ChimeraX commands (.cxc) that place a marker at each C-alpha (Angstrom):
marker #1 position 7.89,3.56,-12.93 radius 0.5
marker #1 position 9.01,2.68,-9.40 radius 0.5
marker #1 position 6.38,1.76,-6.98 radius 0.5
marker #1 position 6.16,1.29,-3.41 radius 0.5
marker #1 position 3.23,0.33,-0.90 radius 0.5
marker #1 position 3.01,1.36,2.08 radius 0.5
marker #1 position 0.59,0.01,4.28 radius 0.5
marker #1 position -0.45,1.71,7.66 radius 0.5
marker #1 position -2.61,0.11,9.90 radius 0.5
marker #1 position -4.33,-2.47,7.71 radius 0.5
marker #1 position -5.89,-4.99,10.27 radius 0.5
marker #1 position -6.91,-7.89,8.15 radius 0.5
marker #1 position -4.12,-10.86,7.54 radius 0.5
marker #1 position -6.08,-11.69,4.67 radius 0.5
marker #1 position -5.77,-7.79,3.08 radius 0.5
marker #1 position -1.81,-8.05,3.59 radius 0.5
marker #1 position -1.78,-11.21,1.48 radius 0.5
marker #1 position -3.74,-10.11,-0.69 radius 0.5
marker #1 position -1.71,-6.78,-1.05 radius 0.5
marker #1 position 1.97,-8.95,-1.43 radius 0.5
marker #1 position 0.30,-10.75,-4.10 radius 0.5
marker #1 position -1.23,-7.82,-6.04 radius 0.5
marker #1 position 2.24,-6.32,-5.77 radius 0.5
marker #1 position 4.42,-9.24,-7.19 radius 0.5
marker #1 position 1.56,-8.87,-9.87 radius 0.5
marker #1 position 2.12,-5.24,-10.59 radius 0.5
marker #1 position 5.89,-5.35,-9.94 radius 0.5
marker #1 position 5.88,-3.14,-6.91 radius 0.5
marker #1 position 9.54,-2.66,-5.29 radius 0.5
marker #1 position 8.76,-3.18,-1.91 radius 0.5
marker #1 position 5.87,-3.19,0.52 radius 0.5
marker #1 position 6.76,-0.92,3.94 radius 0.5
marker #1 position 4.29,-1.73,6.65 radius 0.5
marker #1 position 3.99,0.40,9.51 radius 0.5
marker #1 position 1.51,0.79,12.53 radius 0.5
marker #1 position -0.36,-2.49,13.36 radius 0.5
marker #1 position -0.13,-3.90,10.20 radius 0.5
marker #1 position 0.64,-7.65,10.06 radius 0.5
marker #1 position 3.46,-8.27,8.31 radius 0.5
marker #1 position 5.54,-11.64,6.88 radius 0.5
marker #1 position 8.53,-12.76,8.62 radius 0.5
marker #1 position 11.65,-10.16,8.10 radius 0.5
marker #1 position 15.62,-10.66,8.07 radius 0.5
marker #1 position 16.45,-9.83,12.19 radius 0.5
marker #1 position 13.08,-10.21,13.02 radius 0.5
marker #1 position 12.50,-8.79,16.72 radius 0.5
marker #1 position 8.81,-10.41,17.08 radius 0.5
marker #1 position 8.68,-13.81,19.13 radius 0.5
marker #1 position 9.30,-16.66,17.34 radius 0.5
marker #1 position 5.54,-18.06,17.52 radius 0.5
marker #1 position 3.96,-14.95,16.90 radius 0.5
marker #1 position 6.06,-13.81,13.74 radius 0.5
marker #1 position 5.74,-17.51,12.17 radius 0.5
marker #1 position 2.14,-17.68,12.61 radius 0.5
marker #1 position 1.32,-14.37,11.54 radius 0.5
marker #1 position 3.76,-15.39,8.25 radius 0.5
marker #1 position 1.53,-18.85,7.71 radius 0.5
marker #1 position -1.69,-17.10,7.64 radius 0.5
marker #1 position -0.56,-14.17,5.55 radius 0.5
marker #1 position 0.68,-17.44,2.95 radius 0.5
marker #1 position -2.79,-18.42,2.35 radius 0.5
marker #1 position -3.87,-15.38,0.63 radius 0.5
marker #1 position -0.18,-14.30,-0.91 radius 0.5
marker #1 position 0.73,-17.76,-1.96 radius 0.5
marker #1 position 4.50,-17.15,-2.00 radius 0.5
marker #1 position 4.18,-13.73,-2.83 radius 0.5
marker #1 position 5.60,-13.03,0.37 radius 0.5
marker #1 position 8.68,-14.55,-0.58 radius 0.5
marker #1 position 9.18,-12.66,-3.57 radius 0.5
marker #1 position 8.48,-8.91,-2.46 radius 0.5
marker #1 position 10.73,-7.03,-0.50 radius 0.5
marker #1 position 9.32,-5.70,2.67 radius 0.5
marker #1 position 10.02,-4.03,5.87 radius 0.5
marker #1 position 8.48,-2.68,8.79 radius 0.5
marker #1 position 8.04,0.73,10.73 radius 0.5
marker #1 position 6.40,1.56,13.59 radius 0.5
marker #1 position 5.37,5.30,12.42 radius 0.5
marker #1 position 4.80,5.56,8.73 radius 0.5
marker #1 position 6.37,9.30,8.89 radius 0.5
marker #1 position 10.23,7.89,8.79 radius 0.5
marker #1 position 9.69,6.07,5.46 radius 0.5
marker #1 position 7.62,9.19,3.79 radius 0.5
marker #1 position 10.35,11.50,4.90 radius 0.5
marker #1 position 13.04,9.20,3.50 radius 0.5
marker #1 position 11.82,8.12,0.21 radius 0.5
marker #1 position 10.51,12.28,-0.54 radius 0.5
marker #1 position 13.71,12.89,-0.15 radius 0.5
marker #1 position 14.87,10.62,-2.87 radius 0.5
marker #1 position 12.34,11.99,-5.06 radius 0.5
marker #1 position 9.26,9.73,-4.34 radius 0.5
marker #1 position 5.68,11.40,-4.48 radius 0.5
marker #1 position 3.70,10.24,-1.93 radius 0.5
marker #1 position -0.03,9.47,-2.98 radius 0.5
marker #1 position -2.77,8.47,-0.40 radius 0.5
marker #1 position -5.26,6.38,-2.09 radius 0.5
marker #1 position -8.00,8.44,-0.06 radius 0.5
marker #1 position -11.17,9.85,-0.94 radius 0.5
marker #1 position -10.90,13.97,0.02 radius 0.5
marker #1 position -12.52,17.20,-1.40 radius 0.5
marker #1 position -9.00,17.76,-2.77 radius 0.5
marker #1 position -8.43,14.12,-4.53 radius 0.5
marker #1 position -7.51,13.70,-7.96 radius 0.5
marker #1 position -9.42,11.02,-9.81 radius 0.5
marker #1 position -7.30,8.15,-10.61 radius 0.5
marker #1 position -7.92,7.52,-14.14 radius 0.5
marker #1 position -6.61,11.05,-14.98 radius 0.5
marker #1 position -3.44,11.29,-13.02 radius 0.5
marker #1 position -0.12,11.06,-14.83 radius 0.5
marker #1 position 2.02,9.33,-12.27 radius 0.5
marker #1 position 5.55,10.23,-12.37 radius 0.5
marker #1 position 8.38,7.84,-12.44 radius 0.5
marker #1 position 8.87,7.30,-8.38 radius 0.5
marker #1 position 5.73,6.85,-6.73 radius 0.5
marker #1 position 4.42,5.90,-2.81 radius 0.5
marker #1 position 1.03,4.19,-2.98 radius 0.5
marker #1 position -0.08,4.78,0.75 radius 0.5
marker #1 position -2.89,2.29,1.94 radius 0.5
marker #1 position -4.92,3.42,5.29 radius 0.5
marker #1 position -6.91,1.76,7.61 radius 0.5
marker #1 position -9.45,-0.44,6.56 radius 0.5
marker #1 position -12.44,1.32,7.82 radius 0.5
marker #1 position -11.26,4.96,8.85 radius 0.5
marker #1 position -8.65,5.34,5.83 radius 0.5
marker #1 position -6.12,7.66,5.96 radius 0.5
marker #1 position -5.98,10.03,9.29 radius 0.5
marker #1 position -5.55,13.54,8.35 radius 0.5
marker #1 position -1.82,14.09,10.06 radius 0.5
marker #1 position -1.00,11.20,7.82 radius 0.5
marker #1 position -2.52,13.07,5.06 radius 0.5
marker #1 position -0.84,16.10,5.31 radius 0.5
marker #1 position 2.57,14.46,4.61 radius 0.5
marker #1 position 1.52,13.46,1.30 radius 0.5
marker #1 position 1.87,15.27,-2.23 radius 0.5
marker #1 position -1.41,14.24,-3.72 radius 0.5
marker #1 position -4.38,12.12,-3.06 radius 0.5
marker #1 position -5.72,10.09,-5.31 radius 0.5
marker #1 position -9.34,8.60,-5.79 radius 0.5
marker #1 position -11.24,5.41,-7.49 radius 0.5
marker #1 position -14.35,6.81,-8.74 radius 0.5
marker #1 position -17.27,4.66,-6.95 radius 0.5
marker #1 position -20.35,4.28,-9.68 radius 0.5
marker #1 position -22.43,2.28,-7.03 radius 0.5
marker #1 position -23.61,2.56,-3.57 radius 0.5
marker #1 position -20.73,1.53,-1.46 radius 0.5
marker #1 position -18.18,4.58,-0.28 radius 0.5
marker #1 position -15.37,2.52,-0.95 radius 0.5
marker #1 position -13.63,-0.60,-1.86 radius 0.5
marker #1 position -11.59,-3.28,0.13 radius 0.5
marker #1 position -8.24,-2.08,0.91 radius 0.5
marker #1 position -6.95,-5.13,-1.24 radius 0.5
marker #1 position -9.19,-4.86,-4.21 radius 0.5
marker #1 position -9.04,-0.77,-4.24 radius 0.5
marker #1 position -4.88,-1.64,-4.02 radius 0.5
marker #1 position -5.38,-3.77,-7.15 radius 0.5
marker #1 position -7.44,-1.03,-9.01 radius 0.5
marker #1 position -4.44,1.39,-8.36 radius 0.5
marker #1 position -1.72,-0.44,-9.16 radius 0.5
marker #1 position -3.49,-1.72,-12.51 radius 0.5
marker #1 position -4.42,2.57,-13.25 radius 0.5
marker #1 position -1.14,3.58,-12.98 radius 0.5
marker #1 position 0.76,0.85,-14.52 radius 0.5
marker #1 position -1.23,1.55,-17.76 radius 0.5
marker #1 position -1.62,5.09,-17.14 radius 0.5
marker #1 position -0.16,6.44,-20.65 radius 0.5
marker #1 position -0.54,3.27,-22.42 radius 0.5
marker #1 position -3.87,3.90,-24.39 radius 0.5
marker #1 position -2.57,7.02,-26.16 radius 0.5
marker link #1:1,2 radius 0.2
marker link #1:2,3 radius 0.2
marker link #1:3,4 radius 0.2
marker link #1:4,5 radius 0.2
marker link #1:5,6 radius 0.2
marker link #1:6,7 radius 0.2
marker link #1:7,8 radius 0.2
marker link #1:8,9 radius 0.2
marker link #1:9,10 radius 0.2
marker link #1:10,11 radius 0.2
marker link #1:11,12 radius 0.2
marker link #1:12,13 radius 0.2
marker link #1:13,14 radius 0.2
marker link #1:14,15 radius 0.2
marker link #1:15,16 radius 0.2
marker link #1:16,17 radius 0.2
marker link #1:17,18 radius 0.2
marker link #1:18,19 radius 0.2
marker link #1:19,20 radius 0.2
marker link #1:20,21 radius 0.2
marker link #1:21,22 radius 0.2
marker link #1:22,23 radius 0.2
marker link #1:23,24 radius 0.2
marker link #1:24,25 radius 0.2
marker link #1:25,26 radius 0.2
marker link #1:26,27 radius 0.2
marker link #1:27,28 radius 0.2
marker link #1:28,29 radius 0.2
marker link #1:29,30 radius 0.2
marker link #1:30,31 radius 0.2
marker link #1:31,32 radius 0.2
marker link #1:32,33 radius 0.2
marker link #1:33,34 radius 0.2
marker link #1:34,35 radius 0.2
marker link #1:35,36 radius 0.2
marker link #1:36,37 radius 0.2
marker link #1:37,38 radius 0.2
marker link #1:38,39 radius 0.2
marker link #1:39,40 radius 0.2
marker link #1:40,41 radius 0.2
marker link #1:41,42 radius 0.2
marker link #1:42,43 radius 0.2
marker link #1:43,44 radius 0.2
marker link #1:44,45 radius 0.2
marker link #1:45,46 radius 0.2
marker link #1:46,47 radius 0.2
marker link #1:47,48 radius 0.2
marker link #1:48,49 radius 0.2
marker link #1:49,50 radius 0.2
marker link #1:50,51 radius 0.2
marker link #1:51,52 radius 0.2
marker link #1:52,53 radius 0.2
marker link #1:53,54 radius 0.2
marker link #1:54,55 radius 0.2
marker link #1:55,56 radius 0.2
marker link #1:56,57 radius 0.2
marker link #1:57,58 radius 0.2
marker link #1:58,59 radius 0.2
marker link #1:59,60 radius 0.2
marker link #1:60,61 radius 0.2
marker link #1:61,62 radius 0.2
marker link #1:62,63 radius 0.2
marker link #1:63,64 radius 0.2
marker link #1:64,65 radius 0.2
marker link #1:65,66 radius 0.2
marker link #1:66,67 radius 0.2
marker link #1:67,68 radius 0.2
marker link #1:68,69 radius 0.2
marker link #1:69,70 radius 0.2
marker link #1:70,71 radius 0.2
marker link #1:71,72 radius 0.2
marker link #1:72,73 radius 0.2
marker link #1:73,74 radius 0.2
marker link #1:74,75 radius 0.2
marker link #1:75,76 radius 0.2
marker link #1:76,77 radius 0.2
marker link #1:77,78 radius 0.2
marker link #1:78,79 radius 0.2
marker link #1:79,80 radius 0.2
marker link #1:80,81 radius 0.2
marker link #1:81,82 radius 0.2
marker link #1:82,83 radius 0.2
marker link #1:83,84 radius 0.2
marker link #1:84,85 radius 0.2
marker link #1:85,86 radius 0.2
marker link #1:86,87 radius 0.2
marker link #1:87,88 radius 0.2
marker link #1:88,89 radius 0.2
marker link #1:89,90 radius 0.2
marker link #1:90,91 radius 0.2
marker link #1:91,92 radius 0.2
marker link #1:92,93 radius 0.2
marker link #1:93,94 radius 0.2
marker link #1:94,95 radius 0.2
marker link #1:95,96 radius 0.2
marker link #1:96,97 radius 0.2
marker link #1:97,98 radius 0.2
marker link #1:98,99 radius 0.2
marker link #1:99,100 radius 0.2
marker link #1:100,101 radius 0.2
marker link #1:101,102 radius 0.2
marker link #1:102,103 radius 0.2
marker link #1:103,104 radius 0.2
marker link #1:104,105 radius 0.2
marker link #1:105,106 radius 0.2
marker link #1:106,107 radius 0.2
marker link #1:107,108 radius 0.2
marker link #1:108,109 radius 0.2
marker link #1:109,110 radius 0.2
marker link #1:110,111 radius 0.2
marker link #1:111,112 radius 0.2
marker link #1:112,113 radius 0.2
marker link #1:113,114 radius 0.2
marker link #1:114,115 radius 0.2
marker link #1:115,116 radius 0.2
marker link #1:116,117 radius 0.2
marker link #1:117,118 radius 0.2
marker link #1:118,119 radius 0.2
marker link #1:119,120 radius 0.2
marker link #1:120,121 radius 0.2
marker link #1:121,122 radius 0.2
marker link #1:122,123 radius 0.2
marker link #1:123,124 radius 0.2
marker link #1:124,125 radius 0.2
marker link #1:125,126 radius 0.2
marker link #1:126,127 radius 0.2
marker link #1:127,128 radius 0.2
marker link #1:128,129 radius 0.2
marker link #1:129,130 radius 0.2
marker link #1:130,131 radius 0.2
marker link #1:131,132 radius 0.2
marker link #1:132,133 radius 0.2
marker link #1:133,134 radius 0.2
marker link #1:134,135 radius 0.2
marker link #1:135,136 radius 0.2
marker link #1:136,137 radius 0.2
marker link #1:137,138 radius 0.2
marker link #1:138,139 radius 0.2
marker link #1:139,140 radius 0.2
marker link #1:140,141 radius 0.2
marker link #1:141,142 radius 0.2
marker link #1:142,143 radius 0.2
marker link #1:143,144 radius 0.2
marker link #1:144,145 radius 0.2
marker link #1:145,146 radius 0.2
marker link #1:146,147 radius 0.2
marker link #1:147,148 radius 0.2
marker link #1:148,149 radius 0.2
marker link #1:149,150 radius 0.2
marker link #1:150,151 radius 0.2
marker link #1:151,152 radius 0.2
marker link #1:152,153 radius 0.2
marker link #1:153,154 radius 0.2
marker link #1:154,155 radius 0.2
marker link #1:155,156 radius 0.2
marker link #1:156,157 radius 0.2
marker link #1:157,158 radius 0.2
marker link #1:158,159 radius 0.2
marker link #1:159,160 radius 0.2
marker link #1:160,161 radius 0.2
marker link #1:161,162 radius 0.2
marker link #1:162,163 radius 0.2
marker link #1:163,164 radius 0.2
marker link #1:164,165 radius 0.2
marker link #1:165,166 radius 0.2
marker link #1:166,167 radius 0.2
view
């Protein structure tokens, strides 16, 4: 299965590093960053060198080298990569609690999937959710309503990678 992460408006540098490290561990094809998400140095990076280098050093603290092993790109808006990837046959799955979310453990993933992750506090906005093919939800058993975005991504990637392996 081909999996791409699309991380939109992730504010925490440490969550970005953790996403990179988990992505490497689960064989994610690439991570696309968008919005105000910090991201590691990219080829032809247009950011000022001191800003780019500072962010990359901070991301490295949790990525521990995964920032060099995972292909990354950046788009100001997630609309373009979503449209392009849908045209390439990818299913866009928002990791979000909605009235119509599918429980992650029951989901049978397709061969090409983009897992969309949203803001740490607000999640994925309605306009962006409308562009997704499906919303996936991690069942919660405690009192909190959600996991940290990087933890949720790790749980989702594990579930997606092991889906169908117990049958």
